[in-house]
PAZANU-215086 format. One record per residue: residue number from 1; x, y, z of N, C-alpha, C in turn. Coordinates in steps of 0.2 Angstrom, whole numbers, plus 5000, padded with zeros to 4 digits. Layout:
BEGIN
R  seq  n_c1  n_c2  n_c3  ca_c1  ca_c2  ca_c3  c_c1  c_c2  c_c3
R  NUM     X     Y     Z      X      Y      Z     X     Y     Z
...
//
This chain:
BEGIN
R  seq  n_c1  n_c2  n_c3  ca_c1  ca_c2  ca_c3  c_c1  c_c2  c_c3
R    1  4955  4909  4914   4955   4912   4919  4957  4917  4916
R    2  4949  4921  4914   4952   4928   4913  4952  4935  4915
R    3  4952  4934  4921   4954   4941   4926  4958  4938  4928
R    4  4962  4945  4926   4971   4947   4928  4972  4945  4936
R    5  4977  4942  4937   4981   4943   4943  4985  4949  4945
R    6  4987  4950  4949   4992   4956   4951  4998  4953  4956
R    7  5002  4953  4955   5008   4955   4956  5015  4954  4956
R    8  5017  4957  4964   5022   4965   4962  5026  4957  4967
R    9  5032  4960  4968   5040   4957   4969  5044  4961  4970
R   10  5044  4964  4979   5048   4967   4979  5055  4964  4982
R   11  5060  4969  4980   5066   4963   4985  5072  4967  4981
R   12  5078  4969  4986   5080   4977   4983  5088  4973  4980
R   13  5087  4967  4980   5093   4962   4974  5091  4961  4970
R   14  5092  4966  4961   5088   4966   4953  5088  4960  4951
R   15  5095  4956  4953   5095   4948   4950  5089  4943  4952
R   16  5091  4944  4960   5086   4942   4962  5078  4941  4959
R   17  5074  4947  4960   5069   4951   4956  5068  4949  4948
R   18  5074  4948  4947   5073   4946   4939  5071  4938  4939
R   19  5077  4933  4943   5074   4927   4944  5067  4924  4945
R   20  5066  4930  4947   5058   4927   4951  5055  4930  4947
R   21  5054  4933  4943   5049   4937   4938  5050  4932  4931
R   22  5054  4927  4931   5057   4924   4927  5053  4919  4926
R   23  5057  4917  4935   5049   4910   4937  5043  4912  4936
R   24  5042  4917  4935   5031   4918   4940  5030  4920  4932
R   25  5033  4921  4928   5032   4924   4919  5031  4915  4916
R   26  5037  4913  4919   5033   4905   4915  5028  4900  4918
R   27  5028  4901  4927   5021   4898   4927  5012  4899  4926
R   28  5013  4907  4924   5009   4910   4922  5005  4906  4915
R   29  5012  4905  4910   5011   4903   4903  5010  4895  4904
R   30  5013  4893  4908   5013   4886   4910  5006  4886  4911
R   31  5002  4887  4917   4996   4889   4922  4989  4891  4919
R   32  4993  4897  4909   4986   4899   4907  4985  4904  4910
R   33  4987  4907  4916   4985   4912   4920  4987  4920  4917
R   34  4982  4923  4916   4986   4930   4913  4987  4936  4919
R   35  4995  4937  4919   4993   4943   4925  4998  4948  4922
R   36  4997  4954  4928   5002   4959   4930  5007  4959  4933
R   37  5014  4959  4931   5017   4961   4937  5023  4965  4937
R   38  5024  4965  4945   5025   4974   4946  5031  4972  4951
R   39  5038  4976  4947   5043   4972   4953  5046  4980  4959
R   40  5049  4980  4961   5049   4985   4967  5057  4982  4972
R   41  5061  4989  4970   5066   4991   4974  5067  4989  4981
R   42  5062  4993  4984   5062   4994   4991  5054  4993  4995
R   43  5054  4991  5001   5047   4992   5005  5044  4999  5003
R   44  5047  5005  5004   5046   5012   5004  5042  5012  4996
R   45  5047  5009  4991   5044   5010   4982  5036  5004  4983
R   46  5037  5000  4988   5030   4998   4986  5022  5002  4990
R   47  5025  5002  4996   5017   5008   5001  5018  5013  4995
R   48  5022  5016  4993   5019   5020   4987  5015  5019  4981
R   49  5014  5014  4979   5012   5010   4976  5008  5008  4976
R   50  5007  5006  4983   5001   5002   4987  4996  5009  4987
R   51  4999  5014  4991   4996   5020   4991  4991  5021  4987
R   52  4993  5021  4979   4992   5024   4977  4983  5019  4974
R   53  4985  5013  4972   4979   5010   4973  4982  5002  4972
R   54  4977  5001  4979   4976   4992   4982  4974  4989  4978
R   55  4978  4986  4970   4975   4982   4966  4981  4975  4967
R   56  4985  4975  4970   4990   4969   4973  4984  4962  4972
R   57  4986  4956  4971   4984   4950   4974  4987  4948  4978
R   58  4994  4946  4974   5000   4944   4979  5007  4947  4981
R   59  5007  4945  4984   5016   4949   4984  5022  4946  4986
R   60  5026  4943  4982   5033   4941   4983  5038  4947  4989
R   61  5039  4944  4993   5042   4949   5000  5048  4947  5000
R   62  5054  4950  4999   5060   4950   5002  5061  4951  5009
R   63  5062  4946  5015   5064   4949   5019  5070  4953  5024
R   64  5073  4951  5021   5081   4956   5022  5081  4963  5017
R   65  5081  4969  5018   5081   4974   5014  5084  4979  5016
R   66  5089  4982  5012   5089   4989   5015  5082  4996  5016
R   67  5083  4997  5020   5077   5002   5023  5069  4999  5029
R   68  5061  4999  5028   5062   4990   5031  5059  4986  5027
R   69  5060  4981  5032   5061   4976   5031  5055  4974  5031
R   70  5055  4969  5024   5051   4966   5022  5043  4965  5027
R   71  5044  4962  5034   5042   4958   5040  5039  4966  5042
R   72  5041  4970  5043   5041   4978   5043  5036  4981  5039
R   73  5035  4979  5031   5031   4982   5026  5026  4977  5029
R   74  5024  4973  5030   5018   4967   5030  5012  4967  5037
R   75  5016  4971  5041   5012   4971   5049  5006  4978  5045
R   76  5011  4985  5042   5007   4989   5037  5002  4987  5035
R   77  5004  4980  5030   4998   4982   5025  4993  4978  5030
R   78  4994  4972  5034   4992   4969   5036  4983  4975  5041
R   79  4985  4981  5043   4981   4985   5045  4974  4986  5041
R   80  4978  4985  5034   4972   4986   5030  4970  4980  5026
R   81  4973  4979  5023   4971   4971   5022  4973  4962  5021
R   82  4967  4959  5026   4968   4954   5028  4970  4951  5021
R   83  4967  4952  5013   4967   4945   5008  4973  4946  5003
R   84  4977  4951  5004   4983   4950   5002  4987  4944  5003
R   85  4989  4940  4998   4992   4935   4998  5000  4933  4999
R   86  5002  4937  5005   5010   4937   5006  5014  4931  5005
R   87  5018  4930  5001   5021   4924   5001  5031  4928  5002
R   88  5034  4926  5008   5041   4928   5010  5048  4923  5008
R   89  5051  4926  5004   5058   4925   5003  5065  4925  5007
R   90  5065  4922  5008   5070   4923   5014  5077  4918  5013
R   91  5082  4921  5016   5089   4917   5016  5090  4914  5023
R   92  5086  4916  5030   5088   4913   5036  5079  4908  5037
R   93  5083  4905  5042   5076   4901   5046  5075  4904  5049
R   94  5078  4906  5055   5076   4911   5060  5067  4916  5059
R   95  5067  4918  5050   5063   4924   5051  5056  4919  5052
R   96  5056  4914  5050   5052   4911   5048  5045  4913  5054
R   97  5044  4912  5061   5038   4912   5064  5037  4920  5064
R   98  5039  4926  5062   5037   4929   5061  5028  4931  5057
R   99  5030  4927  5051   5027   4924   5046  5018  4923  5053
R  100  5019  4922  5058   5013   4921   5058  5010  4929  5060
R  101  5012  4933  5063   5011   4938   5064  5006  4942  5058
R  102  5009  4940  5053   5006   4942   5047  5000  4941  5044
R  103  5001  4935  5046   4997   4929   5042  4998  4929  5034
R  104  5006  4925  5034   5010   4924   5027  5007  4921  5023
R  105  5007  4919  5019   5004   4912   5014  5010  4906  5016
R  106  5014  4908  5014   5022   4903   5013  5027  4907  5013
R  107  5035  4902  5016   5041   4906   5014  5041  4902  5010
R  108  5046  4905  5007   5052   4900   5000  5057  4904  5003
R  109  5064  4897  5002   5070   4901   5004  5074  4901  4999
R  110  5077  4906  4999   5085   4907   4992  5088  4901  4993
R  111  5091  4899  4989   5085   4902   4981  5079  4898  4982
R  112  5076  4903  4976   5071   4901   4978  5069  4894  4971
R  113  5064  4887  4973   5063   4882   4968  5058  4883  4963
R  114  5060  4882  4958   5054   4881   4954  5048  4878  4955
R  115  5047  4873  4957   5043   4868   4958  5036  4872  4962
R  116  5044  4875  4969   5041   4875   4976  5036  4883  4977
R  117  5039  4887  4972   5036   4892   4969  5028  4892  4966
R  118  5029  4888  4961   5022   4884   4954  5018  4884  4960
R  119  5018  4881  4967   5015   4879   4970  5012  4884  4975
R  120  5017  4885  4977   5012   4892   4981  5010  4898  4976
R  121  5010  4898  4973   5008   4900   4965  4999  4898  4966
R  122  5000  4894  4965   4992   4890   4964  4990  4891  4972
R  123  4994  4888  4975   4988   4890   4981  4987  4894  4982
R  124  4989  4900  4981   4988   4906   4982  4982  4912  4979
R  125  4982  4909  4972   4976   4911   4966  4968  4905  4969
R  126  4971  4900  4969   4962   4896   4972  4960  4898  4975
R  127  4965  4904  4982   4963   4904   4989  4959  4912  4986
R  128  4962  4915  4978   4959   4918   4977  4952  4920  4975
R  129  4951  4916  4971   4945   4915   4968  4940  4908  4970
R  130  4940  4907  4976   4937   4904   4982  4931  4910  4987
R  131  4927  4905  4983   4918   4909   4986  4917  4911  4993
R  132  4916  4917  4991   4915   4920   5000  4910  4918  5004
R  133  4913  4911  5010   4903   4911   5012  4899  4914  5016
R  134  4892  4915  5014   4890   4918   5019  4884  4917  5024
R  135  4884  4917  5029   4879   4915   5034  4876  4920  5037
R  136  4868  4915  5037   4861   4919   5038  4863  4919  5045
R  137  4860  4923  5049   4862   4922   5057  4850  4924  5061
R  138  4849  4923  5065   4842   4924   5065  4843  4930  5070
R  139  4838  4933  5068   4838   4940   5070  4830  4942  5071
R  140  4828  4948  5076   4820   4950   5077  4819  4950  5071
R  141  4814  4954  5067   4812   4954   5060  4815  4951  5053
R  142  4819  4945  5056   4821   4944   5048  4828  4941  5050
R  143  4830  4938  5043   4839   4936   5046  4845  4939  5044
R  144  4851  4940  5045   4857   4944   5046  4862  4941  5040
R  145  4864  4944  5038   4869   4940   5034  4875  4942  5034
R  146  4879  4937  5038   4888   4939   5037  4892  4937  5035
R  147  4898  4937  5032   4901   4933   5027  4906  4931  5035
R  148  4907  4922  5032   4910   4920   5037  4916  4924  5040
R  149  4924  4925  5033   4928   4929   5035  4929  4934  5039
R  150  4922  4936  5039   4921   4942   5042  4921  4944  5050
R  151  4920  4937  5052   4923   4934   5060  4928  4933  5063
R  152  4928  4937  5069   4934   4933   5073  4930  4929  5078
R  153  4928  4927  5083   4925   4923   5087  4918  4924  5090
R  154  4917  4920  5091   4910   4923   5096  4911  4919  5102
R  155  4904  4924  5108   4906   4924   5116  4901  4921  5118
R  156  4901  4920  5122   4892   4918   5125  4894  4923  5133
R  157  4886  4926  5131   4887   4931   5135  4878  4930  5141
R  158  4880  4926  5145   4874   4927   5151  4871  4925  5146
R  159  4865  4926  5142   4858   4921   5139  4859  4923  5131
R  160  4863  4927  5129   4868   4929   5124  4873  4927  5118
R  161  4872  4928  5114   4880   4925   5109  4881  4932  5106
R  162  4888  4932  5110   4893   4939   5104  4896  4939  5097
R  163  4896  4940  5093   4900   4940   5087  4902  4945  5087
R  164  4911  4946  5085   4914   4949   5087  4919  4950  5077
R  165  4919  4954  5076   4918   4956   5065  4925  4959  5067
R  166  4930  4957  5059   4936   4961   5058  4934  4969  5058
R  167  4929  4971  5058   4928   4977   5059  4929  4981  5066
R  168  4927  4978  5069   4929   4981   5076  4919  4979  5078
R  169  4917  4978  5073   4909   4978   5076  4907  4972  5079
R  170  4904  4973  5082   4901   4967   5086  4892  4966  5088
R  171  4889  4958  5085   4882   4957   5084  4880  4954  5090
R  172  4875  4955  5091   4870   4951   5096  4866  4946  5096
R  173  4869  4939  5097   4859   4934   5096  4859  4931  5101
R  174  4849  4930  5100   4850   4926   5106  4848  4918  5102
R  175  4854  4917  5105   4854   4908   5103  4860  4903  5109
R  176  4860  4898  5110   4865   4897   5115  4873  4893  5110
R  177  4878  4893  5113   4886   4894   5110  4885  4887  5105
R  178  4883  4882  5108   4883   4878   5104  4880  4874  5097
R  179  4874  4881  5096   4869   4882   5091  4874  4888  5086
R  180  4877  4891  5090   4881   4895   5084  4888  4891  5085
R  181  4891  4888  5086   4894   4883   5085  4893  4880  5079
R  182  4885  4875  5079   4885   4874   5075  4883  4878  5065
R  183  4880  4883  5068   4880   4890   5061  4886  4890  5060
R  184  4889  4891  5061   4899   4896   5062  4901  4887  5057
R  185  4898  4881  5059   4905   4879   5052  4908  4878  5053
R  186  4912  4877  5046   4920   4875   5045  4926  4881  5047
R  187  4930  4879  5048   4934   4886   5047  4933  4887  5056
R  188  4928  4885  5061   4927   4888   5066  4929  4882  5072
R  189  4932  4885  5077   4931   4878   5083  4929  4881  5091
R  190  4927  4874  5095   4929   4878   5101  4934  4878  5103
R  191  4934  4881  5109   4941   4883   5112  4937  4883  5120
R  192  4933  4883  5122   4931   4884   5130  4924  4885  5130
R  193  4921  4884  5135   4914   4883   5135  4911  4888  5132
R  194  4913  4896  5132   4910   4900   5130  4912  4906  5124
R  195  4917  4902  5120   4921   4904   5114  4923  4901  5110
R  196  4920  4902  5104   4917   4899   5098  4925  4903  5092
R  197  4929  4902  5090   4934   4906   5087  4937  4903  5078
R  198  4937  4908  5074   4938   4906   5069  4947  4906  5067
R  199  4946  4899  5063   4954   4898   5064  4961  4904  5058
R  200  4957  4907  5055   4959   4911   5048  4961  4917  5052
R  201  4959  4918  5060   4961   4924   5063  4966  4920  5070
R  202  4970  4916  5071   4973   4914   5076  4980  4913  5076
R  203  4984  4919  5079   4992   4919   5077  4994  4912  5082
R  204  4993  4910  5088   4999   4904   5090  4991  4900  5096
R  205  4994  4894  5096   4991   4891   5101  4994  4888  5107
R  206  4996  4891  5114   4997   4891   5120  4992  4883  5124
R  207  4997  4884  5129   4993   4878   5133  4984  4878  5133
R  208  4985  4885  5136   4981   4890   5141  4976  4894  5139
R  209  4980  4897  5131   4974   4904   5127  4974  4902  5121
R  210  4972  4906  5116   4973   4906   5108  4975  4912  5108
R  211  4977  4913  5103   4981   4920   5104  4979  4921  5095
R  212  4975  4927  5095   4975   4930   5088  4976  4935  5087
R  213  4977  4936  5081   4982   4940   5079  4983  4946  5078
R  214  4977  4952  5083   4977   4955   5086  4978  4958  5091
R  215  4983  4954  5095   4986   4951   5099  4982  4949  5106
R  216  4976  4948  5104   4970   4949   5109  4972  4939  5112
R  217  4970  4939  5118   4970   4931   5122  4962  4927  5124
R  218  4961  4921  5118   4955   4918   5121  4957  4913  5124
R  219  4952  4911  5132   4954   4907   5135  4954  4900  5132
R  220  4958  4896  5133   4960   4887   5129  4957  4882  5134
R  221  4953  4878  5136   4952   4871   5141  4956  4868  5139
R  222  4958  4865  5143   4963   4858   5142  4961  4854  5139
R  223  4956  4854  5141   4952   4846   5136  4951  4846  5126
R  224  4953  4855  5125   4949   4857   5120  4958  4856  5116
R  225  4962  4858  5119   4969   4858   5117  4971  4856  5109
R  226  4972  4849  5111   4973   4846   5105  4968  4846  5099
R  227  4965  4846  5100   4957   4850   5096  4960  4855  5091
R  228  4961  4861  5093   4962   4869   5092  4971  4865  5091
R  229  4974  4865  5093   4982   4862   5091  4981  4859  5083
R  230  4978  4855  5083   4975   4850   5075  4972  4856  5068
R  231  4969  4859  5073   4965   4862   5069  4970  4871  5066
R  232  4972  4870  5070   4979   4877   5069  4985  4874  5063
R  233  4988  4867  5064   4991   4866   5061  4989  4865  5053
R  234  4983  4859  5052   4979   4859   5046  4979  4865  5043
R  235  4978  4871  5044   4980   4878   5042  4982  4882  5040
R  236  4988  4880  5042   4998   4886   5041  5000  4881  5037
//
């Protein structure tokens, strides 16, 4: 792999930071991966660097820090970046539910185990280099190309289907919801006769609704609950 992977470690405990840096460097050597690694002792210092250059690919982030904690920092980062691979490091199981709000890739419990860290870093890198899937949607006058990762959900309205995108834009198509479901393909599932949702942007599944990362609720049909829940578990 010729491209450098940019990795940040953010933890206010110097000993922990040095230990994680050592493990990350060992992983890179054994995997023959070139990395740049930077260390930060607070959320504030990381935000300062992030504001100047959003070049990081992976963030190993402690949750319990003086000043702003890791969850608060992750929520801020997610407002402008959905692709940064965030790996939480924590000493408390209680914090794990917070990861759904920010699409954390994984949780590592302290003390960090080498094999677990290596496994998660492998997963993060494979995600970075996964080719983005583009879907061509039929439009009058030609097709419209949209990246699958940019689509949150589809909704049927009267005789049209609306696609709602991550940038706040929406697109209208003349087709049935069943045809839209087939076109969207892997990574999407029907949760209601009027909705098809991207599993990538699902924060939580209840008995009656799909909760998206932005807090929006999409109705969930009772007979589709099991399928929706399995899709969610499989992708988290």
